[in-house]
C-alpha positions in Angstrom: 12.1 50.2 93.6 8.1 51.1 92.2 6.4 53.4 95.0 3.1 51.7 96.5 0.3 50.9 94.4 -3.2 50.2 95.8 -4.3 46.7 96.0 -7.0 46.8 93.2 -3.9 48.3 91.2 -1.9 45.2 91.6 -5.2 43.2 91.0 -5.7 45.3 87.8 -2.2 44.7 86.4 -2.3 40.7 87.6 -5.5 40.5 85.5 -4.0 42.0 82.4 -1.0 40.3 82.6 -1.9 36.9 83.1 -3.4 35.3 79.9 0.2 37.1 78.0 2.3 35.3 80.6 0.5 31.8 80.2 0.8 31.8 76.9 4.5 32.8 76.6 7.5 31.0 76.2 10.2 30.5 78.8 12.2 33.6 77.7 9.2 35.9 77.5 8.1 34.7 80.9 11.2 36.2 82.4 10.9 39.6 80.8 7.3 39.9 82.1 8.1 38.7 85.5 10.7 41.3 85.8 7.8 44.1 84.5 5.7 42.7 86.8 8.1 43.1 90.3 9.4 46.5 88.9 5.6 47.6 88.4 4.3 45.9 92.2 7.4 45.9 94.1 6.8 42.0 94.6 9.4 39.3 94.7 9.8 37.1 91.8 8.4 33.8 93.9 5.3 36.0 94.7 4.9 37.1 91.4 4.7 33.8 89.7 2.2 32.6 92.3 -0.4 35.7 91.5 0.1 34.8 88.0 -0.3 30.9 88.5 -3.6 31.5 90.5 -6.8 30.0 88.4 -8.7 33.1 88.9 -8.4 36.5 91.2 -10.2 35.7 94.2 -11.7 38.4 96.7 -11.9 37.4 100.6 -13.9 35.0 101.3 -14.5 33.5 98.0 -13.0 30.0 99.0 -16.2 29.3 101.3 -18.6 30.7 98.6 -17.2 28.6 95.5 -17.5 25.5 97.8 -20.5 26.3 99.8 -19.6 25.5 103.1 -17.8 27.9 106.0 -14.3 26.4 106.9 -14.6 24.2 109.7 -11.8 24.9 112.5 -8.5 21.9 112.7 -9.2 20.9 116.1 -12.0 20.4 118.4 -12.0 20.1 122.1 -13.1 17.3 123.8 -13.6 17.6 127.9 -10.9 14.8 129.5 -12.4 11.5 130.8 -10.8 9.4 133.3 -10.0 5.9 131.5 -7.9 2.8 133.3 -5.8 3.0 130.1 -4.9 6.0 129.4 -3.3 7.3 132.7 -6.7 9.8 133.2 -7.3 11.6 130.0 -8.0 10.3 126.8 -7.6 12.6 123.4 
């Protein structure tokens, strides 16, 4: 297993290998994955996902791409008593 390399170095390796991976045939893709896993210490599935990403993204770029801030998935409402809900509504 390879020694630890920095996140910046991992990004550089992925950006260099990505185009070669996308244009390669199936057998060559396997060799590229083996090289990447040996270099970074990643599992193959993680390497595949890293190579298939559209572009290398930095922290916070999701919200910048879409021009909006992430919204909370759930909102809390104060309970209100109704005769049909047993005292609370959701």
